[in-house]
N, C-alpha and C positions, 0 to 999 in steps of 0.2 A: 978527908975524902970529900970530893965535890958532889953536888946534887945529882949531876948526870950519872956519875959512877954508881952512886947509891941507888938510883932508880933502876939502872941496869941489873944490879945485884938482886934487887927485890923482884924484878920480873923473872930472872932466872930461877930464883927460889920458888916462885909461884908455879913455874912450869914443872920443876922437879917434884913439887909436892902434890901436883894434881895430874890425874891421868885423863882428864876430860878432853884434851886435845892431842893426846899421845897417839891416837889411832886414826889412820886414814879412813874416811867413810867408804863403806862398801855398798855398791848397788849391784846386786846379783840378779842374773837372768837365767832362767831354766827353760830348756826345750824338752817336752815330754812326748813320748811316742803314743801314749794312750791317755784316757781321761783320768783325772785325779780320783774319780769315784770308782775305779776298777777294783778296789780293795786289794790290789796286788802290787805289781811292779811300780807303776806310776804313783799309786797311793803311798807306797813306802818312801819313794823319793821326795814326795811332797811333805811327808811328815818330817823328813830330814831338813827340808828347806825351812819349815816352821821352827825347828829346833835352832837352826843357825840364826834365825831372826831375833832370838833372845839376846844375841850379842849387842852391846850398847852402840857399836859403830855400824850395825846393820839396821836394827830397830824397825822391823817390818819393811825395810827398804829393799824388797826383792819382788820379782814378778815372774810369771811363768806363762808359757803358751802350750796348751795341751793338744793331743791328737795330731801331731805334726808328722806327715808322711816322711819316711826315710828316703835317702837319695839326694841327688844334686839339687832338687827344688828346695830342700831344707835350708840351703845357704841364704836364701832371701829372708827367711824367718829369723835365722841366727843374726844376720846383719841388721835386721830391724831392732833387735834387742840392743845392739851396740849403738845404733843411731839414737835410741832413747836414753842412752847414758849408762848402760851396764858396763862396769869395769871388771866384772868377774862373771863368766858365762859357763854354765854347765850344760853339756849336750848328753842326754842320758840314754842313748841307744846306739848300738854298733853301726847302724846304717847312716849315722850322722858324721862319721869319721872324716871322709874326704871333704865334705862341706865345711866342717869345723876348721880343718887345715887351710882351706881356701880363704875363708873369711879372716882367719888369724893373720895371714900374710899381709892383709891390707889394714890391719888394726894392731900394730905392734905394742900399743900402750894398754891393751886389754889382755887379761889372763883368761885363757880358755882351758877347761877341764873336760875331757871326753871320756865317757864311761864305756869300758870294755874293748876299746880299740887298741891299736899298736903303733900308730903314727904320732910322733911328737914334733915340736918345734921349740924355738926359744921361749915363746909365750904360750905353748900348748903342752899340757901334761895329760896323762891317762890315769884312770883309776878303776879298780874293780875289787871284788872280794873273793876270798877262798871259800866259796860256798860249799865246796866239796867236803869241808870239815863237818859242819852240822848235818849235811846230807848223810854222811857216814853214820853219824849218831842216830839220825832218824831211821836209818836202815836197821839198826839194832832193835829199836822199838818195834818196827814192823815185823822183823824176824821172830821176835818174842810173842807178838800178839796174834799172828796168823794161826789158824787151826787147820786150814786146808793146804797150807804151804804153797798157795798161789797168790802172788802179790802183783797187782796191776800198776802200770805207770803210764799216765797220759802225758806225752811229751810234745813239745812244740816243733822246733826245727832240728834237723840232724847236723848241728854244728858242734864244734868241740866243747863249748860251754855246757850244752845240754847233755851230750854224750858223757862228759866228765861227771856230771851230777848223777846220771843213771848208774854209772859204774861205781861211784863212791857209795851210793845208796845200796847197790847190790852187794858190795864188799862188806858193808855193815850187816846186811841180812845174813850173808854167808858166815860171818864170824860167830854167829850165835845159833844159826839154823842152816846147816849145809844142805838139808833136804828141800829147802824152799827155792822157788824160782821167781824171777821178776819178768813179767810179760809186758812188752812195750808196744804202745799204739801211738802213731804219729798223727798230729792234727795239721801240721804245716801252717800254723798260725800262732801268734802270741796271744791274741785276744779275740775269741769268738765263742761266746757262751754256748751256742748251739752245737758247734763242732766238739767242744770240750765235753759237753754232756753226752753226746753220742759216743765219744771215745771211752768215757768212764763207764757207760752202760754196757758197751761191748766187752769191756774187761770183766765187769760183774757177771755178764752172761756166760763167760767161760769159767766161772767159779772163783774168781778173786774175792777174798774176804777182807783184804786190806788194799787200799789204793794210795798211790803217791802221784805227784804231778809236777810238771814244769810248765805252768800256764799262768795267765794273769788275772783270771776271774775265779770266783768260788764255785763254779759249776761242778767241778769234780767232787767237792765237798758235799754239795747238795744232792748229788746222785748217790753218794755213799749213805748219807743221812736217810734218804727216802727208802733205801733198800736194805738197811740194817747192817751195813758193812762198816769197817773202820777206815779212817783216812788220815794221811799225812799231808798237811798243807804246804804252802810255799809263799815267799815274799813277805807276808805280814801275818799276824795272829788273827786268823779268820774264824775262830771257834764259834762265834755267835751265829755263823751260817750253818753250822752242823754241831750243835752242843753235845749230841750223843755220839757222833761218829768221830769227831776230831780227837786225835791222840797228842800231836805236837806238830811243829813245823820248823824247818830251817828258815830263818827270817833275817832281813836286812836292818841294820841300824845306821842309816846314812847320815843321821844327825851328828854322830861322832866325827865322821870324816869331814863333812861340810863345815862344821864349826872350826876344825883344825885348819882347813884350807883358807877359810875367810880370815882367820887370825894371821896366817902367814902372809897373805896378800896385804892385809892392813898394816902389818909391821914391816913390810918390805923384805921379808926373808924367804918368800916363795921362790922356788926354782923348778924348772921343768923336770919331771921325773915320771916314772911308771910305777904307780902304786898298786900293790896287790896284797892287801891286808887280810887278816883272818880273825879267828876267835880271840887270839891273844890281844889284838888291837881293838877288839870290840865292834868291828864292822859287821860281822856275821855272828849269829848265835842261834840257840835252839829255844823255841817258845816254851812256856810253862806246860807241864804235862796235864793231860786230863786225869782226874783221880782214878779212872778206870785202869790206868797203867800201874801195874803192881809196884809196891815199894822197892822190891829187890831189883826190878828192871830199872826203875828210876835211879837207884843207887849205882848200878852198873854203868849207866849212861853218863852220870855225873863224874864217875871215876875216869871214864874214857875221855870225857871233855877236859878234865884237868890235865890228863896226860898229853892231849893235843896242845893245849896252851903252853905246857912246859917243854914242848918239843920232844917228848918221849914216845909219842905215837904219831905215825904218819899213815893216813888212810890208804895210801898207795905204796906201802912197804911190801916187798916181795916175801914169799913167792906168789906171783899172780899169773894165772893162765887166761888166755883169751877163749872165746867160744869154741874154738877148734881144739882146745887142750894144749896149745903151744905156750911155752913160757915167754911172757912179755916183760916180766920183772923178776929177776933172780932173787933167791933168798939172800937177805942181807943188803939188798939194794932198794932204792926208791926211784920213782920217776923224777926226772928233773922238771923244773918249771916249764922249760921249753916243750918237753914231751907232754906235760899236762895241758898246756895251752893249745897243742895241736892234736889232741887225742882223737882217734878216728876208728877205734875198735870197741867191741863189747867184751866184757870179762865173762868168764865162765859163770853160769847161773842166770844169765840174761837170755830171755827168749825174744827174738825179734831180729829184724835186719836194719841196717843203716842205709837209707836211700842215697843214691848218688845225686 
């Protein structure tokens, strides 16, 4: 064997034995709709970004821009991340969808992942989580913990995502306490502590002794803490804002998905798809219980959680009636993903209207 051939073999052996250069370096960019300090939606995404940065081929090589308004103007901000070298871009709110598609058309060598949207392209995928699963479980907790059978829900916008969460929560409540009702108040905002506090107090004023929320700040928790009610959080584990009131919360674990996607892009195996992961995949989960939740209730919820992960329990399995008593899901049937994604009605047991 000549020296040249021997050298080539040694180089190949070195490459095979070492993973140090096996991965393409990832420079990830994130667009956030709120501030990272909101303790909610954006905070949870940023925790996921930090988890992704633990990968050796990312190594703190990510950046974010917070409080970016939704709509066409966001294209300029997204494009700015690309110009600065991002090869994997996450746009983390529905209102960035069209801007993401627009920028992606002009940057075919960059991978874009849009959260909660439905438009894709060769270099654009979408992702979201089946938050209705832990919402249902949290409804079981609320249904067991209420004494007055009046549960309040401070909701953001009347879109399918929020409506789906309210219904899943109410179905969880009804599964253990058919006498309880879920009263809904809309804030028409994702992040406005003042309006969220006002909505929470209005629910407490009409007798709610347990609150739930689809908002981005801990204002609802703080209202419950101040007035001696219980509360179900959302987005992240916010118990330190309401140590006495907090029972549990449906929460996001974005790090599991962001790590997976970064690996795929690095290894060249990423393909455009529409991801909708649930508790089984670890993207959504239920926060630890407050010790005030009785042991038998905790055990029941954990049993139901296991059934959801195993595919034996679907929160939207029939029979399900709407507010008017009409059957929307027959016995033995479940809503399809398409029906869940376009949900526009309230189930029986929910008090409130859906604004047009």
